[in-house]
mmCIF file as gemmi writes it, N, C-alpha and C atoms, coordinates in Angstrom:
data_model
loop_
_atom_site.group_PDB
_atom_site.id
_atom_site.type_symbol
_atom_site.label_atom_id
_atom_site.label_alt_id
_atom_site.label_comp_id
_atom_site.label_asym_id
_atom_site.label_entity_id
_atom_site.label_seq_id
_atom_site.pdbx_PDB_ins_code
_atom_site.Cartn_x
_atom_site.Cartn_y
_atom_site.Cartn_z
_atom_site.occupancy
_atom_site.B_iso_or_equiv
_atom_site.pdbx_formal_charge
_atom_site.auth_seq_id
_atom_site.auth_asym_id
_atom_site.pdbx_PDB_model_num
ATOM 1 N N . UNK Axp A 1 ? 12.789 18.667 30.12 1 0 ? 1 A 1
ATOM 2 C CA . UNK Axp A 1 ? 13.31 17.679 29.278 1 0 ? 1 A 1
ATOM 3 C C . UNK Axp A 1 ? 15.012 18.039 28.863 1 0 ? 1 A 1
ATOM 4 N N . UNK Axp A 2 ? 15.798 16.997 29.413 1 0 ? 2 A 1
ATOM 5 C CA . UNK Axp A 2 ? 17.131 17.249 29.489 1 0 ? 2 A 1
ATOM 6 C C . UNK Axp A 2 ? 17.602 17.352 27.897 1 0 ? 2 A 1
ATOM 7 N N . UNK Axp A 3 ? 18.641 17.541 27.487 1 0 ? 3 A 1
ATOM 8 C CA . UNK Axp A 3 ? 19.362 17.97 26.116 1 0 ? 3 A 1
ATOM 9 C C . UNK Axp A 3 ? 19.392 16.39 25.496 1 0 ? 3 A 1
ATOM 10 N N . UNK Axp A 4 ? 19.836 15.674 26.383 1 0 ? 4 A 1
ATOM 11 C CA . UNK Axp A 4 ? 20.157 13.969 26.016 1 0 ? 4 A 1
ATOM 12 C C . UNK Axp A 4 ? 18.599 13.2 25.565 1 0 ? 4 A 1
ATOM 13 N N . UNK Axp A 5 ? 17.438 13.632 26.344 1 0 ? 5 A 1
ATOM 14 C CA . UNK Axp A 5 ? 16.418 13.412 25.957 1 0 ? 5 A 1
ATOM 15 C C . UNK Axp A 5 ? 15.465 13.402 24.834 1 0 ? 5 A 1
ATOM 16 N N . UNK Axp A 6 ? 15.874 15.263 24.418 1 0 ? 6 A 1
ATOM 17 C CA . UNK Axp A 6 ? 15.484 15.51 23.239 1 0 ? 6 A 1
ATOM 18 C C . UNK Axp A 6 ? 15.888 15.071 21.854 1 0 ? 6 A 1
ATOM 19 N N . UNK Axp A 7 ? 17.172 14.849 22.09 1 0 ? 7 A 1
ATOM 20 C CA . UNK Axp A 7 ? 17.798 14.111 20.972 1 0 ? 7 A 1
ATOM 21 C C . UNK Axp A 7 ? 17.373 12.888 20.648 1 0 ? 7 A 1
ATOM 22 N N . UNK Axp A 8 ? 17.092 12.055 21.685 1 0 ? 8 A 1
ATOM 23 C CA . UNK Axp A 8 ? 16.619 10.857 21.471 1 0 ? 8 A 1
ATOM 24 C C . UNK Axp A 8 ? 15.312 10.852 20.631 1 0 ? 8 A 1
ATOM 25 N N . UNK Axp A 9 ? 14.408 11.664 21.433 1 0 ? 9 A 1
ATOM 26 C CA . UNK Axp A 9 ? 12.748 11.847 20.642 1 0 ? 9 A 1
ATOM 27 C C . UNK Axp A 9 ? 13.061 12.3 19.391 1 0 ? 9 A 1
ATOM 28 N N . UNK Axp A 10 ? 13.926 13.534 19.178 1 0 ? 10 A 1
ATOM 29 C CA . UNK Axp A 10 ? 13.955 13.717 17.676 1 0 ? 10 A 1
ATOM 30 C C . UNK Axp A 10 ? 14.466 12.757 16.777 1 0 ? 10 A 1
ATOM 31 N N . UNK Axp A 11 ? 15.386 11.761 17.227 1 0 ? 11 A 1
ATOM 32 C CA . UNK Axp A 11 ? 15.684 10.814 16.474 1 0 ? 11 A 1
ATOM 33 C C . UNK Axp A 11 ? 14.804 9.382 16.256 1 0 ? 11 A 1
ATOM 34 N N . UNK Axp A 12 ? 13.993 9.583 17.245 1 0 ? 12 A 1
ATOM 35 C CA . UNK Axp A 12 ? 12.641 8.468 17.131 1 0 ? 12 A 1
ATOM 36 C C . UNK Axp A 12 ? 11.762 9.24 16.148 1 0 ? 12 A 1
ATOM 37 N N . UNK Axp A 13 ? 11.408 10.412 16.282 1 0 ? 13 A 1
ATOM 38 C CA . UNK Axp A 13 ? 10.473 11.001 15.364 1 0 ? 13 A 1
ATOM 39 C C . UNK Axp A 13 ? 11.164 10.947 13.885 1 0 ? 13 A 1
ATOM 40 N N . UNK Axp A 14 ? 12.264 11.386 13.719 1 0 ? 14 A 1
ATOM 41 C CA . UNK Axp A 14 ? 12.727 11.201 12.371 1 0 ? 14 A 1
ATOM 42 C C . UNK Axp A 14 ? 12.647 9.649 11.8 1 0 ? 14 A 1
ATOM 43 N N . UNK Axp A 15 ? 13.182 8.742 12.496 1 0 ? 15 A 1
ATOM 44 C CA . UNK Axp A 15 ? 13.175 7.244 12.094 1 0 ? 15 A 1
ATOM 45 C C . UNK Axp A 15 ? 11.586 7.014 11.751 1 0 ? 15 A 1
ATOM 46 N N . UNK Axp A 16 ? 10.539 7.813 12.742 1 0 ? 16 A 1
ATOM 47 C CA . UNK Axp A 16 ? 8.867 7.376 12.574 1 0 ? 16 A 1
ATOM 48 C C . UNK Axp A 16 ? 8.602 7.567 11.327 1 0 ? 16 A 1
ATOM 49 N N . UNK Axp A 17 ? 8.954 8.976 11.086 1 0 ? 17 A 1
ATOM 50 C CA . UNK Axp A 17 ? 8.538 9.769 9.702 1 0 ? 17 A 1
ATOM 51 C C . UNK Axp A 17 ? 9.087 8.995 8.437 1 0 ? 17 A 1
ATOM 52 N N . UNK Axp A 18 ? 10.384 8.652 8.786 1 0 ? 18 A 1
ATOM 53 C CA . UNK Axp A 18 ? 11.098 7.624 7.397 1 0 ? 18 A 1
ATOM 54 C C . UNK Axp A 18 ? 10.324 6.409 6.941 1 0 ? 18 A 1
ATOM 55 N N . UNK Axp A 19 ? 9.949 5.539 8.502 1 0 ? 19 A 1
ATOM 56 C CA . UNK Axp A 19 ? 9.226 4.503 8.76 1 0 ? 19 A 1
ATOM 57 C C . UNK Axp A 19 ? 7.752 4.755 7.533 1 0 ? 19 A 1
ATOM 58 N N . UNK Axp A 20 ? 7.147 5.967 8.189 1 0 ? 20 A 1
ATOM 59 C CA . UNK Axp A 20 ? 6.083 6.181 7.485 1 0 ? 20 A 1
ATOM 60 C C . UNK Axp A 20 ? 6.009 6.368 6.019 1 0 ? 20 A 1
ATOM 61 N N . UNK Axp A 21 ? 6.958 7.059 5.56 1 0 ? 21 A 1
ATOM 62 C CA . UNK Axp A 21 ? 7.248 7.667 4.071 1 0 ? 21 A 1
ATOM 63 C C . UNK Axp A 21 ? 7.493 5.766 3.304 1 0 ? 21 A 1
ATOM 64 N N . UNK Axp A 22 ? 8.337 5.524 3.978 1 0 ? 22 A 1
ATOM 65 C CA . UNK Axp A 22 ? 8.48 3.804 3.387 1 0 ? 22 A 1
ATOM 66 C C . UNK Axp A 22 ? 7.282 2.976 3.446 1 0 ? 22 A 1
ATOM 67 N N . UNK Axp A 23 ? 6.494 3.16 4.214 1 0 ? 23 A 1
ATOM 68 C CA . UNK Axp A 23 ? 5.642 2.267 4.259 1 0 ? 23 A 1
ATOM 69 C C . UNK Axp A 23 ? 4.306 2.674 3.233 1 0 ? 23 A 1
ATOM 70 N N . UNK Axp A 24 ? 4.343 4.144 2.927 1 0 ? 24 A 1
ATOM 71 C CA . UNK Axp A 24 ? 3.419 4.818 2.202 1 0 ? 24 A 1
ATOM 72 C C . UNK Axp A 24 ? 3.792 4.228 0.512 1 0 ? 24 A 1
ATOM 73 N N . UNK Axp A 25 ? 5.231 4.383 0.19 1 0 ? 25 A 1
ATOM 74 C CA . UNK Axp A 25 ? 5.579 3.902 -0.853 1 0 ? 25 A 1
ATOM 75 C C . UNK Axp A 25 ? 5.553 2.331 -1.244 1 0 ? 25 A 1
ATOM 76 N N . UNK Axp A 26 ? 5.78 1.649 -0.177 1 0 ? 26 A 1
ATOM 77 C CA . UNK Axp A 26 ? 5.318 0.228 -0.347 1 0 ? 26 A 1
ATOM 78 C C . UNK Axp A 26 ? 3.94 -0.154 -0.43 1 0 ? 26 A 1
ATOM 79 N N . UNK Axp A 27 ? 2.993 0.538 -0.243 1 0 ? 27 A 1
ATOM 80 C CA . UNK Axp A 27 ? 1.541 0.607 -0.454 1 0 ? 27 A 1
ATOM 81 C C . UNK Axp A 27 ? 1.067 0.814 -1.639 1 0 ? 27 A 1
ATOM 82 N N . UNK Axp A 28 ? 1.764 2.204 -2.13 1 0 ? 28 A 1
ATOM 83 C CA . UNK Axp A 28 ? 1.773 2.551 -3.709 1 0 ? 28 A 1
ATOM 84 C C . UNK Axp A 28 ? 2.312 1.397 -4.652 1 0 ? 28 A 1
ATOM 85 N N . UNK Axp A 29 ? 3.215 0.982 -4.453 1 0 ? 29 A 1
ATOM 86 C CA . UNK Axp A 29 ? 4.052 0.115 -5.162 1 0 ? 29 A 1
ATOM 87 C C . UNK Axp A 29 ? 3.13 -1.465 -5.176 1 0 ? 29 A 1
ATOM 88 N N . UNK Axp A 30 ? 2.643 -1.595 -3.839 1 0 ? 30 A 1
ATOM 89 C CA . UNK Axp A 30 ? 1.824 -2.939 -3.844 1 0 ? 30 A 1
ATOM 90 C C . UNK Axp A 30 ? 0.331 -2.712 -4.722 1 0 ? 30 A 1
ATOM 91 N N . UNK Axp A 31 ? -0.135 -1.428 -4.564 1 0 ? 31 A 1
ATOM 92 C CA . UNK Axp A 31 ? -1.569 -1.289 -5.124 1 0 ? 31 A 1
ATOM 93 C C . UNK Axp A 31 ? -1.221 -1.116 -6.493 1 0 ? 31 A 1
ATOM 94 N N . UNK Axp A 32 ? -0.089 -0.804 -7.002 1 0 ? 32 A 1
ATOM 95 C CA . UNK Axp A 32 ? 0.175 -0.463 -8.521 1 0 ? 32 A 1
ATOM 96 C C . UNK Axp A 32 ? 0.592 -2.131 -9.28 1 0 ? 32 A 1
ATOM 97 N N . UNK Axp A 33 ? 1.206 -2.881 -8.479 1 0 ? 33 A 1
ATOM 98 C CA . UNK Axp A 33 ? 1.382 -4.258 -8.709 1 0 ? 33 A 1
ATOM 99 C C . UNK Axp A 33 ? 0.218 -5.048 -9.131 1 0 ? 33 A 1
ATOM 100 N N . UNK Axp A 34 ? -0.711 -4.692 -8.005 1 0 ? 34 A 1
ATOM 101 C CA . UNK Axp A 34 ? -2.117 -5.443 -7.909 1 0 ? 34 A 1
ATOM 102 C C . UNK Axp A 34 ? -3.045 -4.787 -8.995 1 0 ? 34 A 1
ATOM 103 N N . UNK Axp A 35 ? -2.939 -3.876 -9.53 1 0 ? 35 A 1
ATOM 104 C CA . UNK Axp A 35 ? -3.794 -3.647 -10.689 1 0 ? 35 A 1
ATOM 105 C C . UNK Axp A 35 ? -3.274 -3.942 -11.754 1 0 ? 35 A 1
ATOM 106 N N . UNK Axp A 36 ? -1.859 -4.142 -11.972 1 0 ? 36 A 1
ATOM 107 C CA . UNK Axp A 36 ? -1.206 -4.633 -13.098 1 0 ? 36 A 1
ATOM 108 C C . UNK Axp A 36 ? -1.618 -5.859 -13.431 1 0 ? 36 A 1
ATOM 109 N N . UNK Axp A 37 ? -1.7 -7.104 -12.281 1 0 ? 37 A 1
ATOM 110 C CA . UNK Axp A 37 ? -2.083 -8.34 -12.552 1 0 ? 37 A 1
ATOM 111 C C . UNK Axp A 37 ? -3.396 -8.272 -12.828 1 0 ? 37 A 1
ATOM 112 N N . UNK Axp A 38 ? -4.553 -7.496 -12.033 1 0 ? 38 A 1
ATOM 113 C CA . UNK Axp A 38 ? -5.894 -7.545 -12.106 1 0 ? 38 A 1
ATOM 114 C C . UNK Axp A 38 ? -5.823 -7.145 -13.757 1 0 ? 38 A 1
ATOM 115 N N . UNK Axp A 39 ? -5.453 -6.271 -14.501 1 0 ? 39 A 1
ATOM 116 C CA . UNK Axp A 39 ? -5.657 -5.806 -15.599 1 0 ? 39 A 1
ATOM 117 C C . UNK Axp A 39 ? -5.032 -7.064 -16.978 1 0 ? 39 A 1
ATOM 118 N N . UNK Axp A 40 ? -4.119 -7.656 -16.068 1 0 ? 40 A 1
ATOM 119 C CA . UNK Axp A 40 ? -3.805 -8.906 -17.122 1 0 ? 40 A 1
ATOM 120 C C . UNK Axp A 40 ? -4.838 -9.727 -17.469 1 0 ? 40 A 1
ATOM 121 N N . UNK Axp A 41 ? -5.664 -10.001 -16.312 1 0 ? 41 A 1
ATOM 122 C CA . UNK Axp A 41 ? -6.761 -11.385 -16.468 1 0 ? 41 A 1
ATOM 123 C C . UNK Axp A 41 ? -8.209 -10.703 -16.206 1 0 ? 41 A 1
ATOM 124 N N . UNK Axp A 42 ? -8.954 -10.639 -16.555 1 0 ? 42 A 1
ATOM 125 C CA . UNK Axp A 42 ? -10.051 -10.036 -15.888 1 0 ? 42 A 1
ATOM 126 C C . UNK Axp A 42 ? -11.049 -11.102 -15.335 1 0 ? 42 A 1
ATOM 127 N N . UNK Axp A 43 ? -10.404 -12.383 -14.918 1 0 ? 43 A 1
ATOM 128 C CA . UNK Axp A 43 ? -11.355 -13.288 -14.459 1 0 ? 43 A 1
ATOM 129 C C . UNK Axp A 43 ? -11.503 -13.156 -12.814 1 0 ? 43 A 1
ATOM 130 N N . UNK Axp A 44 ? -12.471 -13.844 -12.53 1 0 ? 44 A 1
ATOM 131 C CA . UNK Axp A 44 ? -12.701 -13.577 -10.973 1 0 ? 44 A 1
ATOM 132 C C . UNK Axp A 44 ? -11.742 -14.343 -10.089 1 0 ? 44 A 1
ATOM 133 N N . UNK Axp A 45 ? -11.088 -15.593 -10.534 1 0 ? 45 A 1
ATOM 134 C CA . UNK Axp A 45 ? -9.934 -16.02 -9.604 1 0 ? 45 A 1
ATOM 135 C C . UNK Axp A 45 ? -8.92 -15.159 -9.661 1 0 ? 45 A 1
ATOM 136 N N . UNK Axp A 46 ? -8.744 -14.382 -10.764 1 0 ? 46 A 1
ATOM 137 C CA . UNK Axp A 46 ? -7.734 -13.165 -10.464 1 0 ? 46 A 1
ATOM 138 C C . UNK Axp A 46 ? -7.61 -12.654 -9.409 1 0 ? 46 A 1
ATOM 139 N N . UNK Axp A 47 ? -9.112 -11.98 -9.193 1 0 ? 47 A 1
ATOM 140 C CA . UNK Axp A 47 ? -9.1 -11.326 -7.827 1 0 ? 47 A 1
ATOM 141 C C . UNK Axp A 47 ? -8.971 -11.961 -6.644 1 0 ? 47 A 1
ATOM 142 N N . UNK Axp A 48 ? -9.225 -13.432 -6.73 1 0 ? 48 A 1
ATOM 143 C CA . UNK Axp A 48 ? -9.001 -14.015 -5.646 1 0 ? 48 A 1
ATOM 144 C C . UNK Axp A 48 ? -7.53 -14.288 -5.334 1 0 ? 48 A 1
ATOM 145 N N . UNK Axp A 49 ? -6.839 -14.378 -6.214 1 0 ? 49 A 1
ATOM 146 C CA . UNK Axp A 49 ? -5.413 -14.695 -6.09 1 0 ? 49 A 1
ATOM 147 C C . UNK Axp A 49 ? -4.898 -13.528 -5.256 1 0 ? 49 A 1
ATOM 148 N N . UNK Axp A 50 ? -5.089 -12.198 -5.995 1 0 ? 50 A 1
ATOM 149 C CA . UNK Axp A 50 ? -4.788 -10.831 -5.683 1 0 ? 50 A 1
ATOM 150 C C . UNK Axp A 50 ? -5.403 -10.577 -4.143 1 0 ? 50 A 1
ATOM 151 N N . UNK Axp A 51 ? -6.207 -11.013 -3.859 1 0 ? 51 A 1
ATOM 152 C CA . UNK Axp A 51 ? -6.693 -11.095 -2.345 1 0 ? 51 A 1
ATOM 153 C C . UNK Axp A 51 ? -5.884 -11.886 -1.479 1 0 ? 51 A 1
ATOM 154 N N . UNK Axp A 52 ? -5.509 -12.973 -1.927 1 0 ? 52 A 1
ATOM 155 C CA . UNK Axp A 52 ? -4.935 -14.032 -0.839 1 0 ? 52 A 1
ATOM 156 C C . UNK Axp A 52 ? -3.728 -13.463 -0.766 1 0 ? 52 A 1
ATOM 157 N N . UNK Axp A 53 ? -2.746 -12.905 -2.184 1 0 ? 53 A 1
ATOM 158 C CA . UNK Axp A 53 ? -1.36 -12.619 -2.021 1 0 ? 53 A 1
ATOM 159 C C . UNK Axp A 53 ? -1.302 -11.234 -0.898 1 0 ? 53 A 1
ATOM 160 N N . UNK Axp A 54 ? -1.944 -10.39 -1.238 1 0 ? 54 A 1
ATOM 161 C CA . UNK Axp A 54 ? -2.118 -8.972 -0.654 1 0 ? 54 A 1
ATOM 162 C C . UNK Axp A 54 ? -2.437 -9.029 1.048 1 0 ? 54 A 1
ATOM 163 N N . UNK Axp A 55 ? -3.332 -9.858 1.102 1 0 ? 55 A 1
ATOM 164 C CA . UNK Axp A 55 ? -4.006 -9.939 2.213 1 0 ? 55 A 1
ATOM 165 C C . UNK Axp A 55 ? -5.498 -8.996 2.561 1 0 ? 55 A 1
ATOM 166 N N . UNK Axp A 56 ? -5.485 -8.45 1.402 1 0 ? 56 A 1
ATOM 167 C CA . UNK Axp A 56 ? -6.7 -7.962 1.106 1 0 ? 56 A 1
ATOM 168 C C . UNK Axp A 56 ? -8.294 -8.535 0.858 1 0 ? 56 A 1
ATOM 169 N N . UNK Axp A 57 ? -9.287 -7.777 1.311 1 0 ? 57 A 1
ATOM 170 C CA . UNK Axp A 57 ? -10.789 -8.619 0.806 1 0 ? 57 A 1
ATOM 171 C C . UNK Axp A 57 ? -10.77 -8.23 -0.53 1 0 ? 57 A 1
ATOM 172 N N . UNK Axp A 58 ? -11.622 -9.29 -0.898 1 0 ? 58 A 1
ATOM 173 C CA . UNK Axp A 58 ? -11.767 -9.001 -2.2 1 0 ? 58 A 1
ATOM 174 C C . UNK Axp A 58 ? -12.811 -7.897 -2.656 1 0 ? 58 A 1
ATOM 175 N N . UNK Axp A 59 ? -13.392 -7.49 -1.594 1 0 ? 59 A 1
ATOM 176 C CA . UNK Axp A 59 ? -14.056 -6.205 -1.931 1 0 ? 59 A 1
ATOM 177 C C . UNK Axp A 59 ? -13.158 -4.915 -2.305 1 0 ? 59 A 1
ATOM 178 N N . UNK Axp A 60 ? -12.288 -4.922 -1.469 1 0 ? 60 A 1
ATOM 179 C CA . UNK Axp A 60 ? -11.136 -4.057 -1.588 1 0 ? 60 A 1
ATOM 180 C C . UNK Axp A 60 ? -10.678 -4.061 -2.776 1 0 ? 60 A 1
ATOM 181 N N . UNK Axp A 61 ? -10.25 -5.288 -3.042 1 0 ? 61 A 1
ATOM 182 C CA . UNK Axp A 61 ? -9.415 -5.71 -4.671 1 0 ? 61 A 1
ATOM 183 C C . UNK Axp A 61 ? -10.434 -5.069 -5.244 1 0 ? 61 A 1
ATOM 184 N N . UNK Axp A 62 ? -11.616 -5.423 -5.238 1 0 ? 62 A 1
ATOM 185 C CA . UNK Axp A 62 ? -12.541 -4.734 -6.525 1 0 ? 62 A 1
ATOM 186 C C . UNK Axp A 62 ? -12.527 -3.053 -6.377 1 0 ? 62 A 1
ATOM 187 N N . UNK Axp A 63 ? -12.382 -2.506 -5.166 1 0 ? 63 A 1
ATOM 188 C CA . UNK Axp A 63 ? -12.429 -0.949 -5.209 1 0 ? 63 A 1
ATOM 189 C C . UNK Axp A 63 ? -11.3 -0.481 -5.88 1 0 ? 63 A 1
ATOM 190 N N . UNK Axp A 64 ? -9.993 -1.11 -5.493 1 0 ? 64 A 1
ATOM 191 C CA . UNK Axp A 64 ? -8.799 -0.585 -6.012 1 0 ? 64 A 1
ATOM 192 C C . UNK Axp A 64 ? -8.83 -0.913 -7.516 1 0 ? 64 A 1
ATOM 193 N N . UNK Axp A 65 ? -9.133 -1.72 -7.895 1 0 ? 65 A 1
ATOM 194 C CA . UNK Axp A 65 ? -9.411 -2.091 -9.471 1 0 ? 65 A 1
ATOM 195 C C . UNK Axp A 65 ? -10.68 -1.224 -9.998 1 0 ? 65 A 1
ATOM 196 N N . UNK Axp A 66 ? -11.281 -0.595 -9.569 1 0 ? 66 A 1
ATOM 197 C CA . UNK Axp A 66 ? -12.086 -0.161 -9.905 1 0 ? 66 A 1
ATOM 198 C C . UNK Axp A 66 ? -11.957 1.644 -10.065 1 0 ? 66 A 1
ATOM 199 N N . UNK Axp A 67 ? -10.824 1.959 -9.007 1 0 ? 67 A 1
ATOM 200 C CA . UNK Axp A 67 ? -10.463 3.351 -8.848 1 0 ? 67 A 1
ATOM 201 C C . UNK Axp A 67 ? -9.44 3.428 -10.055 1 0 ? 67 A 1
ATOM 202 N N . UNK Axp A 68 ? -8.806 2.2 -10.223 1 0 ? 68 A 1
ATOM 203 C CA . UNK Axp A 68 ? -7.902 2.342 -11.325 1 0 ? 68 A 1
ATOM 204 C C . UNK Axp A 68 ? -8.221 2.419 -12.583 1 0 ? 68 A 1
ATOM 205 N N . UNK Axp A 69 ? -9.368 1.778 -12.802 1 0 ? 69 A 1
ATOM 206 C CA . UNK Axp A 69 ? -10.152 1.708 -14.136 1 0 ? 69 A 1
ATOM 207 C C . UNK Axp A 69 ? -10.833 3.307 -14.434 1 0 ? 69 A 1
ATOM 208 N N . UNK Axp A 70 ? -11.348 3.59 -13.559 1 0 ? 70 A 1
ATOM 209 C CA . UNK Axp A 70 ? -11.759 5.329 -13.474 1 0 ? 70 A 1
ATOM 210 C C . UNK Axp A 70 ? -10.751 6.141 -13.805 1 0 ? 70 A 1
ATOM 211 N N . UNK Axp A 71 ? -9.59 5.964 -13.036 1 0 ? 71 A 1
ATOM 212 C CA . UNK Axp A 71 ? -8.447 6.848 -13.125 1 0 ? 71 A 1
ATOM 213 C C . UNK Axp A 71 ? -7.969 7.028 -14.806 1 0 ? 71 A 1
ATOM 214 N N . UNK Axp A 72 ? -7.828 5.63 -15.452 1 0 ? 72 A 1
ATOM 215 C CA . UNK Axp A 72 ? -7.499 5.467 -16.56 1 0 ? 72 A 1
ATOM 216 C C . UNK Axp A 72 ? -8.373 5.905 -17.752 1 0 ? 72 A 1
ATOM 217 N N . UNK Axp A 73 ? -9.473 6.275 -17.465 1 0 ? 73 A 1
ATOM 218 C CA . UNK Axp A 73 ? -10.498 6.832 -18.515 1 0 ? 73 A 1
ATOM 219 C C . UNK Axp A 73 ? -10.437 8.302 -18.52 1 0 ? 73 A 1
């Protein structure tokens, strides 16, 4: 591998790591906001709204809320 190819590979790897970190942070933010929305109102319709906005299944929304509730105890 030439020096030029290695530099491009290192740059691509760095960009990938940064993108992965940004995605992880965005996922954490989204979960936190979803939990906050779910805790404001415990109606089933609220779960449907969170599922629609996030693109998550209702089952996943329930698991996220349950994990947050168990973590708060």
